[in-house]
N, C-alpha and C positions, 0 to 999 in steps of 0.2 A: 579329852576324857581318857581316863585310864581305868581299865577293868582288870580284875584278877580272876583268871580261870582256875577251876579245880584241876588237880593233876590228871584226872580222867579226861577232862575237856582238852587239856593241853596235848595229851597223848593222842586223842582222837584227831585233833587238828594236825598234829605232826604226821600221823599216818596218811592223811589226805595229801599233805605236802610231799612226803616221801614217795607216794605212789604217783605223784605228778598230776593228781586230780586238781589240786589247787597250787598256786605259786607260792603262797606264804600263809602264815597264821592269820594275818589280817583279812585275807580273802575268806577264810573260814568264818570269821566273825561277820563280815559283810553278807556272806551267803545266808548265815543263820538269821540275821536281821531281815534280809529280803524275804525269807520264808515266813518269818513271824509277821511281817507286814502283810504278806499275801493271805495268811491265815486270818489275821484280824479283819482284812477287807472282806473276805468270804463270810466271816462271822457276822459282820455288820450287815452285809447283804441278806444273809439268812434272817437276821432279826427284823430287818425292814420288810422282808417277805412275810414273815410271821405276823407282823403288825398289820400288813395289808389283808392277810387272810382272816385275822380276828375281826378287823373292821368289816370285811365282807360278810362274815358270819353274823355279826351284830346287825347288819342291814337286812338279814334274812336271805342273803344270796347263797348259792351253793346247793348241794343236794344232801338230803338226809342219808346217813350211812346205815343201810340195811342189807341183808343178804341179797335181796332182789336188786337194789340199786347197784350193788357191786357187780352182780351178773350183767346188768345192763351196761355199766361202764366198761367191763371187760369185753363185751360184744362190740361196743363202739370202737374201742381201741383196736381190736382185731380187724374190724372192717376197715378202719383208716389205714392200718398197716398193710392189709392185703391190697387196698386200692393204690397205695404208694408203691408197693412192690410191682404191681401190674404196670403202673405208669413207667417205672424205671425200666422194666423189661422191654416195654414197647419202645421207649426212647433209645434203647441200645441196639435195636434191630433195624 
């Protein structure tokens, strides 16, 4: 496969090579593709998570979002965090 980079992309890759961050321009393309693959994987994971959340909501699971439910959730999270902190402190002593 052959690709044609823009002059800005070529200069960007060349700076990475000149600074010894990468060994050659091909490494720049490989790294870009690896980052793209990672971003796509995370996007697909997010979409799957969103599908699961929508299905859960359709089944009537979850909590209604109200000011009171948010205060309750914040209290629960704080309590779990405090308990975890106390457990960590105890295990370090």
